Kinemage of the C-alpha trace (Angstrom):
@kinemage 1
@onewidth
@group {chain A} dominant
@subgroup {mainchain}
@vectorlist {calphas} color= white
{ca met a 1} P 40.671 -15.155 6.177
{ca ser a 2} L 41.832 -12.580 3.585
{ca ala a 3} L 41.001 -8.818 3.829
{ca ile a 4} L 38.653 -8.927 0.886
{ca glu a 5} L 36.677 -11.785 2.843
{ca ile a 6} L 36.726 -9.693 5.964
{ca gly a 7} L 35.381 -6.775 4.361
{ca phe a 8} L 32.772 -8.831 2.656
{ca leu a 9} L 31.527 -10.134 6.048
{ca ala a 10} L 31.573 -6.545 7.455
{ca val a 11} L 29.338 -5.158 4.522
{ca tyr a 12} L 27.026 -8.276 5.222
{ca phe a 13} L 26.522 -7.567 8.705
{ca ala a 14} L 26.152 -3.982 8.064
{ca val a 15} L 23.275 -4.506 5.890
{ca leu a 16} L 21.721 -6.914 8.515
{ca ala a 17} L 22.169 -4.401 11.104
{ca val a 18} L 20.315 -1.613 9.169
{ca leu a 19} L 17.577 -4.333 8.047
{ca ala a 20} L 17.194 -4.885 11.763
{ca val a 21} L 16.717 -1.329 12.651
{ca tyr a 22} L 14.068 -1.001 10.332
{ca gly a 23} L 12.436 -4.397 11.305
{ca ser a 24} L 12.490 -2.995 14.988
{ca his a 25} L 10.447 -0.111 13.826
{ca arg a 26} L 7.380 -2.331 13.754
{ca tyr a 27} L 7.773 -3.000 17.308
{ca arg a 28} L 7.588 0.548 17.977
{ca met a 29} L 4.503 0.823 15.745
{ca ala a 30} L 2.857 -1.986 17.820
{ca tyr a 31} L 3.966 -0.255 21.014
{ca leu a 32} L 2.518 2.828 20.183
{ca tyr a 33} L -0.611 1.004 19.014
{ca tyr a 34} L -1.264 -0.425 22.507
{ca arg a 35} L -0.497 2.512 24.217
{ca his a 36} L -2.868 4.733 22.389
{ca lys a 37} L -5.509 2.306 21.210
{ca phe a 38} L -8.018 3.571 23.608
{ca lys a 39} L -7.675 7.274 22.612
{ca leu a 40} L -10.876 7.067 20.454
{ca pro a 41} L -11.642 9.969 18.208
{ca thr a 42} L -14.525 11.895 18.883
{ca pro a 43} L -16.018 14.865 17.017
{ca lys a 44} L -15.218 18.210 18.862
{ca gly a 45} L -18.133 20.432 18.889
{ca thr a 46} L -21.453 20.049 16.802
{ca leu a 47} L -21.991 21.307 13.117
{ca arg a 48} L -24.550 24.341 13.085
{ca glu a 49} L -25.773 22.847 9.565
{ca leu a 50} L -24.372 20.132 7.437
{ca pro a 51} L -21.899 21.233 4.717
{ca arg a 52} L -22.120 20.532 1.178
{ca val a 53} L -20.048 17.667 -0.226
{ca thr a 54} L -18.506 16.991 -3.380
{ca ile a 55} L -17.490 13.342 -4.055
{ca gln a 56} L -14.968 12.875 -6.586
{ca leu a 57} L -14.448 9.450 -8.694
{ca pro a 58} L -11.330 9.561 -10.647
{ca ile a 59} L -11.415 6.456 -13.247
{ca phe a 60} L -9.356 5.550 -16.123
{ca asn a 61} L -10.402 2.453 -17.969
{ca glu a 62} L -12.587 0.772 -15.270
{ca met a 63} L -15.143 -0.793 -17.415
{ca tyr a 64} L -15.935 -3.788 -14.944
{ca val a 65} L -16.006 -1.539 -11.856
{ca val a 66} L -17.252 2.031 -12.883
{ca glu a 67} L -21.013 1.091 -12.615
{ca arg a 68} L -20.470 -0.551 -9.156
{ca leu a 69} L -18.732 2.430 -7.917
{ca ile a 70} L -21.173 5.148 -9.121
{ca asp a 71} L -24.285 3.361 -8.004
{ca ser a 72} L -22.848 2.705 -4.332
{ca val a 73} L -21.806 6.300 -4.098
{ca cys a 74} L -25.458 7.236 -4.897
{ca arg a 75} L -26.539 5.073 -2.136
{ca ile a 76} L -24.594 7.197 0.451
{ca glu a 77} L -26.945 8.408 3.191
{ca tyr a 78} L -26.784 12.368 2.974
{ca pro a 79} L -29.208 15.192 2.002
{ca arg a 80} L -29.225 15.010 -1.925
{ca glu a 81} L -29.229 18.779 -2.320
{ca leu a 82} L -25.861 18.734 -0.424
{ca val a 83} L -24.082 16.123 -2.565
{ca glu a 84} L -22.225 16.449 -5.957
{ca ile a 85} L -20.844 13.604 -7.273
{ca gln a 86} L -18.095 14.181 -10.068
{ca val a 87} L -17.178 11.227 -12.242
{ca leu a 88} L -13.540 12.359 -13.544
{ca asp a 89} L -13.179 10.036 -16.410
{ca asp a 90} L -9.798 9.784 -18.292
{ca ser a 91} L -10.615 6.492 -19.995
{ca thr a 92} L -9.679 5.551 -23.559
{ca asp a 93} L -11.960 2.506 -23.755
{ca glu a 94} L -15.658 1.313 -23.439
{ca thr a 95} L -15.453 2.822 -19.719
{ca cys a 96} L -16.568 6.082 -21.170
{ca ala a 97} L -19.869 4.904 -22.682
{ca ile a 98} L -20.596 2.929 -19.414
{ca ala a 99} L -19.910 5.771 -17.220
{ca arg a 100} L -21.961 8.317 -19.144
{ca ala a 101} L -24.851 5.933 -19.137
{ca cys a 102} L -24.676 5.347 -15.496
{ca val a 103} L -24.248 8.910 -14.681
{ca glu a 104} L -27.389 9.868 -16.831
{ca arg a 105} L -29.399 7.097 -15.014
{ca asn a 106} L -28.470 8.341 -11.804
{ca arg a 107} L -29.061 12.247 -12.823
{ca gln a 108} L -32.640 11.063 -13.832
{ca ala a 109} L -33.232 9.403 -10.370
{ca gly a 110} L -32.405 12.818 -8.742
{ca his a 111} L -28.790 12.741 -7.861
{ca asp a 112} L -26.273 15.656 -8.717
{ca val a 113} L -23.891 13.524 -10.433
{ca val a 114} L -21.734 15.219 -13.279
{ca tyr a 115} L -19.543 13.477 -15.934
{ca leu a 116} L -16.173 15.668 -16.521
{ca arg a 117} L -13.573 14.655 -19.172
{ca arg a 118} L -10.274 16.279 -19.870
{ca glu a 119} L -8.622 16.922 -23.010
{ca asn a 120} L -5.477 15.069 -22.029
{ca arg a 121} L -4.317 12.985 -19.126
{ca his a 122} L -1.704 15.477 -17.794
{ca gly a 123} L -0.944 14.979 -14.218
{ca phe a 124} L -2.919 11.655 -14.123
{ca lys a 125} L -4.921 11.039 -11.272
{ca ala a 126} L -3.603 14.279 -9.533
{ca gly a 127} L -4.433 16.121 -12.400
{ca ala a 128} L -8.024 14.834 -12.692
{ca leu a 129} L -8.602 15.595 -8.913
{ca lys a 130} L -7.220 19.162 -9.591
{ca his a 131} L -9.529 19.536 -12.546
{ca gly a 132} L -12.343 18.441 -10.441
{ca leu a 133} L -11.533 20.747 -7.525
{ca glu a 134} L -11.703 23.567 -9.645
{ca arg a 135} L -15.423 23.035 -10.351
{ca ala a 136} L -16.290 21.475 -7.044
{ca lys a 137} L -19.267 22.947 -5.174
{ca gly a 138} L -18.548 21.420 -2.032
{ca gly a 139} L -16.660 22.732 1.110
{ca leu a 140} L -15.570 18.979 1.692
{ca val a 141} L -14.346 16.672 -0.759
{ca ala a 142} L -14.241 12.924 -0.493
{ca val a 143} L -12.592 10.759 -3.024
{ca phe a 144} L -13.192 7.063 -3.881
{ca asp a 145} L -11.088 5.082 -6.398
{ca ala a 146} L -13.012 2.836 -8.869
{ca asp a 147} L -12.597 -0.449 -6.985
{ca phe a 148} L -14.306 0.972 -4.019
{ca val a 149} L -17.930 0.248 -2.575
{ca pro a 150} L -18.347 2.734 0.022
{ca cys a 151} L -20.922 2.089 2.817
{ca pro a 152} L -24.149 4.208 2.901
{ca asp a 153} L -23.106 5.674 6.361
{ca phe a 154} L -19.619 7.019 5.227
{ca leu a 155} L -20.607 10.770 5.235
{ca arg a 156} L -22.657 10.409 8.274
{ca arg a 157} L -19.792 9.068 10.120
{ca thr a 158} L -17.042 11.201 8.813
{ca val a 159} L -18.406 14.676 8.420
{ca pro a 160} L -18.998 15.528 12.006
{ca phe a 161} L -15.198 15.797 12.639
{ca phe a 162} L -15.042 18.747 10.771
{ca ala a 163} L -17.108 20.705 13.273
{ca asp a 164} L -13.190 21.267 14.608
{ca arg a 165} L -11.816 23.796 12.316
{ca glu a 166} L -8.307 22.503 12.503
{ca val a 167} L -9.493 19.062 11.117
{ca gly a 168} L -8.289 18.899 7.376
{ca met a 169} L -8.988 15.403 6.352
{ca val a 170} L -10.527 12.228 7.894
{ca gln a 171} L -9.497 8.788 6.440
{ca val a 172} L -11.433 5.456 7.062
{ca arg a 173} L -10.087 1.811 6.913
{ca trp a 174} L -9.951 -0.213 3.894
{ca gly a 175} L -11.970 -3.646 3.795
{ca his a 176} L -11.338 -6.258 1.035
{ca leu a 177} L -14.277 -7.347 -1.155
{ca asn a 178} L -12.112 -10.486 -2.219
{ca arg a 179} L -9.917 -11.389 0.580
{ca glu a 180} L -10.945 -15.108 0.459
{ca phe a 181} L -10.137 -15.580 -3.275
{ca ser a 182} L -6.729 -16.783 -3.110
{ca ala a 183} L -3.512 -16.921 -1.035
{ca leu a 184} L -2.233 -13.768 -2.972
{ca thr a 185} L -5.405 -11.863 -1.880
{ca gln a 186} L -5.262 -13.036 1.693
{ca ala a 187} L -1.758 -11.861 2.038
{ca gln a 188} L -2.582 -8.546 0.685
{ca ser a 189} L -5.494 -8.084 2.755
{ca ile a 190} L -3.315 -8.844 5.870
{ca phe a 191} L -0.502 -6.562 4.657
{ca leu a 192} L -3.305 -3.532 4.351
{ca asp a 193} L -4.758 -4.561 7.779
{ca gly a 194} L -1.624 -3.945 9.387
{ca his a 195} L -0.884 -0.715 7.846
{ca phe a 196} L -4.343 0.545 8.666
{ca ile a 197} L -5.106 -1.016 12.042
{ca ile a 198} L -1.585 -0.764 13.639
{ca glu a 199} L 0.354 1.933 11.770
{ca his a 200} L -2.264 4.369 10.908
{ca thr a 201} L -3.704 4.078 14.634
{ca ala a 202} L -0.381 4.419 16.048
{ca arg a 203} L 0.580 7.430 14.239
{ca asn a 204} L -2.512 9.262 14.552
{ca arg a 205} L -3.261 8.698 18.144
{ca ser a 206} L 0.430 9.227 19.152
{ca gly a 207} L 0.470 12.669 17.381
{ca cys a 208} L 2.761 11.718 14.584
{ca phe a 209} L 1.823 12.273 10.905
{ca phe a 210} L -0.039 9.735 8.903
{ca asn a 211} L -1.379 9.982 5.505
{ca phe a 212} L -4.560 9.960 3.229
{ca asn a 213} L -4.499 6.612 1.208
{ca gly a 214} L -5.659 8.283 -2.153
{ca thr a 215} L -9.349 6.931 -1.497
{ca ala a 216} L -11.790 6.355 1.327
{ca gly a 217} L -11.151 9.807 2.764
{ca ile a 218} L -12.801 13.137 2.882
{ca trp a 219} L -10.904 16.460 2.765
{ca arg a 220} L -11.691 20.091 3.717
{ca lys a 221} L -11.538 21.880 0.435
{ca asp a 222} L -9.586 24.832 2.058
{ca thr a 223} L -6.776 22.345 3.424
{ca ile a 224} L -5.972 21.116 -0.078
{ca leu a 225} L -5.690 24.826 -1.537
{ca asp a 226} L -3.821 25.626 1.676
{ca ala a 227} L -1.198 22.777 1.298
{ca gly a 228} L -0.642 23.786 -2.331
{ca gly a 229} L -3.137 21.439 -4.057
{ca trp a 230} L -2.946 18.229 -5.979
{ca gln a 231} L 0.789 17.984 -7.396
{ca his a 232} L 1.890 15.228 -9.639
{ca asp a 233} L 5.731 15.371 -9.167
{ca thr a 234} L 5.288 11.984 -7.276
{ca leu a 235} L 3.491 9.020 -7.938
{ca thr a 236} L 1.926 9.112 -4.526
{ca glu a 237} L 0.103 12.413 -4.835
{ca asp a 238} L -1.891 11.413 -1.612
{ca leu a 239} L 1.151 10.883 0.661
{ca asp a 240} L 2.717 14.173 -0.800
{ca leu a 241} L -0.441 16.293 0.113
{ca ser a 242} L -0.887 14.790 3.368
{ca tyr a 243} L 2.647 15.525 4.616
{ca arg a 244} L 2.284 18.960 3.109
{ca ala a 245} L -0.919 19.632 4.694
{ca gln a 246} L 0.211 18.576 8.413
{ca leu a 247} L 3.481 20.663 7.938
{ca arg a 248} L 0.943 23.590 7.447
{ca gly a 249} L -0.667 22.639 10.873
{ca trp a 250} L -3.654 20.830 9.738
{ca arg a 251} L -5.128 17.765 11.892
{ca phe a 252} L -5.938 14.610 10.495
{ca val a 253} L -8.344 11.880 11.892
{ca phe a 254} L -8.218 8.052 11.289
{ca leu a 255} L -11.431 6.130 11.809
{ca pro a 256} L -10.639 2.458 11.839
{ca glu a 257} L -14.263 1.398 12.746
{ca val a 258} L -15.544 2.963 9.620
{ca ile a 259} L -14.824 0.303 6.724
{ca ser a 260} L -14.836 1.158 3.153
{ca pro a 261} L -14.593 -2.225 1.100
{ca ala a 262} L -12.465 -2.624 -2.103
{ca glu a 263} L -11.037 -4.876 -4.369
{ca val a 264} L -7.321 -5.901 -4.079
{ca pro a 265} L -5.538 -7.031 -7.115
{ca val a 266} L -5.926 -10.741 -8.169
{ca asp a 267} L -3.163 -10.983 -10.598
{ca met a 268} L 0.638 -11.116 -9.279
{ca asn a 269} L 1.691 -8.542 -12.078
{ca ala a 270} L -1.033 -6.157 -11.261
{ca phe a 271} L -0.089 -6.379 -7.370
{ca lys a 272} L 3.506 -5.660 -8.270
{ca ser a 273} L 2.436 -2.891 -10.276
{ca gln a 274} L 0.837 -1.468 -7.505
{ca gln a 275} L 3.773 -2.011 -5.179
{ca his a 276} L 6.228 -0.614 -7.452
{ca arg a 277} L 4.010 2.750 -7.844
{ca trp a 278} L 3.679 2.953 -3.956
{ca ala a 279} L 7.424 2.152 -3.215
{ca lys a 280} L 8.728 4.703 -5.769
{ca gly a 281} L 6.130 7.457 -4.898
{ca ser a 282} L 7.175 7.122 -1.230
{ca ile a 283} L 10.790 7.660 -2.012
{ca gln a 284} L 9.934 10.621 -4.278
{ca thr a 285} L 7.910 11.968 -1.491
{ca ala a 286} L 10.904 11.498 0.960
{ca lys a 287} L 13.292 13.497 -1.317
{ca lys a 288} L 10.579 16.073 -1.808
{ca leu a 289} L 9.570 16.774 1.655
{ca leu a 290} L 11.947 15.122 4.153
{ca pro a 291} L 14.476 17.834 4.248
{ca leu a 292} L 11.715 20.226 5.174
{ca ile a 293} L 10.341 18.106 7.854
{ca leu a 294} L 13.930 17.620 9.482
{ca arg a 295} L 14.577 21.354 9.265
{ca ser a 296} L 11.092 22.338 10.858
{ca glu a 297} L 10.287 22.728 14.522
{ca leu a 298} L 8.041 19.854 14.847
{ca pro a 299} L 9.016 17.318 17.903
{ca phe a 300} L 11.721 14.786 17.349
{ca glu a 301} L 9.008 11.959 17.715
{ca val a 302} L 7.228 13.390 14.689
{ca lys a 303} L 10.415 13.773 12.943
{ca arg a 304} L 11.633 10.292 13.521
{ca glu a 305} L 8.238 8.778 12.560
{ca ala a 306} L 8.329 10.644 9.286
{ca phe a 307} L 11.763 9.522 8.456
{ca phe a 308} L 10.779 5.686 9.065
{ca his a 309} L 7.419 6.082 7.259
{ca leu a 310} L 8.796 7.813 4.162
{ca thr a 311} L 12.204 5.790 3.565
{ca asn a 312} L 10.851 2.385 4.745
{ca asn a 313} L 10.696 1.207 1.022
{ca ala a 314} L 14.521 2.007 0.803
{ca ala a 315} L 14.917 -1.413 2.767
{ca tyr a 316} L 14.189 -3.212 -0.304
{ca leu a 317} L 17.515 -2.234 -1.986
{ca leu a 318} L 19.310 -3.554 1.249
{ca met a 319} L 17.012 -6.676 0.938
{ca val a 320} L 18.506 -7.266 -2.557
{ca leu a 321} L 21.968 -6.660 -1.566
{ca leu a 322} L 21.350 -9.113 1.504
{ca ser a 323} L 20.165 -11.519 -0.943
{ca leu a 324} L 23.216 -11.640 -2.916
{ca leu a 325} L 25.524 -11.631 0.087
{ca met a 326} L 23.885 -14.228 2.234
{ca pro a 327} L 24.872 -17.627 0.588
{ca ile a 328} L 28.467 -16.430 -0.049
{ca ser a 329} L 28.747 -15.150 3.682
{ca met a 330} L 27.769 -18.643 4.606
{ca leu a 331} L 30.179 -20.272 2.163
{ca val a 332} L 32.904 -18.149 3.256
{ca arg a 333} L 32.600 -18.866 7.012
{ca phe a 334} L 32.027 -22.646 6.309
{ca gln a 335} L 35.368 -22.580 4.294
{ca his a 336} L 37.272 -21.319 7.306
{ca gly a 337} L 35.521 -23.532 9.736
{ca leu a 338} L 33.626 -20.593 11.384
{ca tyr a 339} L 30.590 -22.593 12.093
{ca gly a 340} L 29.830 -20.723 15.262
{ca thr a 341} L 29.526 -17.433 13.636
{ca leu a 342} L 26.638 -18.486 11.778
{ca leu a 343} L 24.743 -18.151 14.758
{ca leu a 344} L 25.744 -14.304 14.867
{ca asp a 345} L 23.153 -13.937 12.064
{ca val a 346} L 20.319 -15.247 14.350
{ca pro a 347} L 19.738 -12.170 16.512
{ca phe a 348} L 19.586 -9.953 13.139
{ca phe a 349} L 17.239 -12.050 11.582
{ca ile a 350} L 14.993 -12.311 14.645
{ca thr a 351} L 14.935 -8.447 14.757
{ca ala a 352} L 14.299 -8.312 11.119
{ca thr a 353} L 11.684 -11.305 10.623
{ca ala a 354} L 10.167 -11.933 14.230
{ca ser a 355} L 8.886 -8.417 14.101
{ca val a 356} L 7.140 -9.096 10.764
{ca cys a 357} L 5.359 -12.149 12.727
{ca phe a 358} L 4.497 -10.082 15.900
{ca phe a 359} L 3.166 -7.242 13.922
{ca tyr a 360} L 0.787 -9.052 11.856
{ca val a 361} L -0.189 -11.542 14.368
{ca ala a 362} L -0.951 -8.325 16.750
{ca cys a 363} L -2.962 -6.972 13.627
{ca gln a 364} L -5.031 -10.148 13.206
{ca arg a 365} L -5.559 -10.568 16.914
{ca glu a 366} L -7.165 -7.149 16.938
{ca met a 367} L -9.476 -8.200 14.198
{ca gly a 368} L -10.527 -10.945 16.422
{ca leu a 369} L -9.130 -13.916 14.422
{ca ser a 370} L -8.636 -17.381 15.973
{ca trp a 371} L -4.826 -18.182 16.867
{ca trp a 372} L -4.697 -20.530 13.873
{ca gly a 373} L -6.222 -17.891 11.639
{ca arg a 374} L -3.440 -15.235 12.677
{ca val a 375} L -0.342 -17.629 12.123
{ca arg a 376} L -1.257 -19.803 9.099
{ca tyr a 377} L -0.226 -17.158 6.773
{ca leu a 378} L 2.779 -15.867 8.372
{ca pro a 379} L 5.442 -18.006 6.291
{ca phe a 380} L 3.711 -16.948 3.077
{ca leu a 381} L 3.827 -13.258 4.155
{ca met a 382} L 7.385 -13.491 4.879
{ca ser a 383} L 8.204 -15.053 1.665
{ca leu a 384} L 5.984 -12.830 -0.408
{ca gly a 385} L 7.788 -9.606 1.056
{ca ile a 386} L 11.116 -11.075 0.099
{ca gly a 387} L 10.050 -12.111 -3.339
{ca leu a 388} L 8.885 -8.470 -3.920
{ca ala a 389} L 12.303 -7.207 -2.983
{ca leu a 390} L 13.542 -6.835 -6.822
{ca asn a 391} L 10.206 -5.323 -7.874
{ca asn a 392} L 10.436 -2.733 -5.035
{ca ala a 393} L 14.062 -2.146 -5.113
{ca lys a 394} L 13.758 -1.216 -8.827
{ca ala a 395} L 11.099 1.526 -7.951
{ca val a 396} L 13.303 2.742 -5.524
{ca val a 397} L 16.412 3.141 -7.544
{ca glu a 398} L 14.073 4.743 -10.225
{ca ala a 399} L 13.135 7.224 -7.652
{ca leu a 400} L 16.771 7.987 -6.527
{ca leu a 401} L 17.768 8.641 -9.958
{ca asn a 402} L 14.840 10.991 -10.723
{ca arg a 403} L 13.665 8.507 -13.466
{ca gln a 404} L 10.135 9.801 -14.198
{ca ser a 405} L 7.298 7.353 -15.157
{ca gly a 406} L 3.868 7.830 -15.731
{ca phe a 407} L 1.021 6.647 -13.425
{ca thr a 408} L 0.204 3.134 -14.157
{ca arg a 409} L -3.139 1.979 -13.037
{ca thr a 410} L -3.941 -1.155 -11.015
{ca pro a 411} L -6.019 -3.263 -13.075
{ca lys a 412} L -9.548 -3.801 -11.427
{ca thr a 413} L -11.662 -6.804 -12.684
{ca gly a 414} L -14.908 -6.542 -10.375
{ca ala a 415} L -13.842 -9.400 -8.348
{ca glu a 416} L -15.938 -10.144 -4.945
{ca gly a 417} L -15.414 -12.912 -2.576
{ca thr a 418} L -14.229 -16.174 -4.471
{ca lys a 419} L -15.816 -14.911 -7.838
{ca val a 420} L -13.923 -13.212 -10.646
{ca arg a 421} L -14.793 -12.442 -14.343
{ca gly a 422} L -13.821 -15.072 -16.881
{ca asp a 423} L -13.782 -12.625 -19.679
{ca val a 424} L -11.344 -9.904 -18.642
{ca lys a 425} L -9.337 -8.099 -21.192
{ca lys a 426} L -5.721 -8.585 -21.632
{ca ser a 427} L -5.344 -4.882 -21.230
{ca tyr a 428} L -7.064 -5.367 -17.555
{ca arg a 429} L -4.374 -7.817 -16.285
{ca gly a 430} L -0.889 -6.718 -15.004
{ca gly a 431} L 1.740 -5.801 -17.408
{ca arg a 432} L 4.740 -7.993 -18.454
{ca asn a 433} L 8.639 -7.295 -18.162
{ca leu a 434} L 11.928 -9.084 -17.620
{ca leu a 435} L 11.747 -8.952 -14.024
{ca pro a 436} L 10.338 -12.408 -13.396
{ca ala a 437} L 13.458 -14.001 -15.045
{ca leu a 438} L 15.727 -12.267 -12.540
{ca glu a 439} L 13.276 -13.214 -9.619
{ca leu a 440} L 13.629 -16.911 -10.821
{ca leu a 441} L 17.485 -16.528 -11.107
{ca phe a 442} L 17.472 -15.388 -7.383
{ca gly a 443} L 15.134 -18.268 -6.764
{ca met a 444} L 17.516 -20.835 -8.230
{ca tyr a 445} L 20.316 -19.267 -6.539
{ca phe a 446} L 18.884 -19.789 -3.119
{ca thr a 447} L 17.967 -23.409 -4.317
{ca gly a 448} L 21.743 -24.164 -4.607
{ca ala a 449} L 22.259 -22.508 -1.120
{ca val a 450} L 19.666 -24.479 0.344
{ca trp a 451} L 21.031 -27.761 -0.901
{ca phe a 452} L 24.628 -26.677 0.042
{ca ala a 453} L 23.406 -25.907 3.650
{ca tyr a 454} L 21.811 -29.312 4.056
{ca glu a 455} L 24.604 -31.226 2.500
{ca ala a 456} L 26.958 -29.252 4.958
{ca glu a 457} L 24.654 -29.715 7.815
{ca ile a 458} L 24.231 -26.103 8.478
{ca tyr a 459} L 21.092 -26.376 9.674
{ca thr a 460} L 20.620 -22.983 11.362
{ca ser a 461} L 20.653 -21.139 8.080
{ca leu a 462} L 18.126 -23.373 6.355
{ca pro a 463} L 14.836 -21.430 7.574
{ca phe a 464} L 15.915 -18.407 6.450
{ca leu a 465} L 17.421 -19.594 2.842
{ca val a 466} L 14.066 -21.382 2.439
{ca leu a 467} L 12.164 -18.232 3.128
{ca phe a 468} L 14.072 -16.359 0.399
{ca gln a 469} L 13.998 -19.423 -1.984
{ca ala a 470} L 10.255 -19.715 -1.859
{ca gly a 471} L 9.488 -15.984 -2.059
{ca phe a 472} L 11.627 -15.495 -5.176
{ca leu a 473} L 10.416 -18.534 -6.949
{ca tyr a 474} L 6.706 -17.830 -6.152
{ca val a 475} L 6.740 -14.234 -7.358
{ca gly a 476} L 8.816 -15.176 -10.493
{ca leu a 477} L 6.765 -18.001 -11.589
{ca met a 478} L 3.164 -16.444 -10.818
{ca ser a 479} L 4.475 -13.463 -12.854
{ca leu a 480} L 5.422 -15.342 -15.722
{ca phe a 481} L 2.240 -17.820 -15.877
{ca gln a 482} L -0.725 -15.935 -14.423
{ca arg a 483} L -1.163 -13.487 -17.338
{ca arg a 484} L -1.354 -16.532 -19.738
{ca leu a 485} L -4.037 -18.084 -17.826
{ca lys a 486} L -8.068 -17.200 -18.186
{ca gly a 487} L -10.367 -16.418 -15.697
{ca arg a 488} L -10.441 -18.245 -12.261
{ca thr a 489} L -7.628 -20.424 -13.263
{ca ala a 490} L -5.434 -17.269 -13.730
{ca val a 491} L -5.461 -16.277 -10.076
{ca thr a 492} L -5.839 -19.513 -8.033
{ca thr a 493} L -2.804 -21.396 -9.247
{ca gly a 494} L -0.897 -19.778 -6.522
{ca gly a 495} L -2.826 -21.785 -4.054
{ca ala a 496} L -2.832 -21.856 -0.186
{ca pro a 497} L 0.682 -22.217 1.422
């Protein structure tokens, strides 16, 4: 074996090792969850009087959901004289007229709801929230994105925690209005359930930092101001502000039993756009705040968790590199008769992939699903995560290279259950770029690798190769064809796995 081949294999196993470390972090999350799951948060003390609350609704071109949002917020149970609702509208389409009419209708019904519009979209969502905060009457500020339908008891169940002067923010769990719509929405729902039920609970109850998710949460206004306010130098202004506030000593509370339903993207391109923004923003936040966190006097456990939390998306870069190296590594070892060394990959893959299975099975178990309900989507989840590697790696590279980009909204269509609008405007579907072609090339690359492994009887590699093949082909094909289809057909061609 030549020096080049030895070096190649060394790089391959180094990439596997780092991915295994990030994969094993899921085991730690599950461990912390089960260790602390019974530390139920309870309000400390009693509020002498109910505080005034401002509810901010930042919207941009949300014609299909804005009315549903405003009406649901107006149904929240809280003394009307203590609630101010701000509709922060940066829209450039029919949404403006729909929102104005809905605001006026609810104002006549006795609600303190105001329509605020800026001259420009400077700072995007962060800029809109900052603009509204400067005019907010409430000492507490709740935020809901356009696709949410908050439950009437939201304030009744979150406000009591602010009796503790150290509490700066309370976050509730996201529900999913259209979980059952397709395999894609099922997978997204499971991903989000794992993030909220396992990760948020584990971080919050173990004393580590966790983050406001941009919506379905309520802040103390003084906390926002003390932490430096809303800033738009990252695409995840919520993550950025969360870490700055906790660095200042504010305590956050997560309430998994309080659920705020929302719509998940039904279109692959919309889903990829959302994932791109989250991945890029997390790396931007890591570059901005991680040095401060590591130099602080915080406990080692808090620093370690912050590192994994903020840098986790960097693993997508390594996933792309692994995708390129894996078939070649198999071929090199086959040519030299080193069949046995292929088994060396198994412990790394088990650490990296079995952790995904364990993590999401544990999450679905906590939700009370049956055994079949817990496991049937696991292969699809793993393939989908792999298929997103190119999309999210691109986001990581842009963040590392300081390439700035605007805040790209995630299109919402008003989907609920298994229903979706059939008349959705093209501008409300996900964008299009050349990335699907590259994803399909990766899919064909792994198709060749699968064929070679089968012909050469290298059966130990087949399960992993098929996961990569299916993931890249599914994401690439759905990205290309969903946008061309209309109505329900546009989002159901993915099918159940």
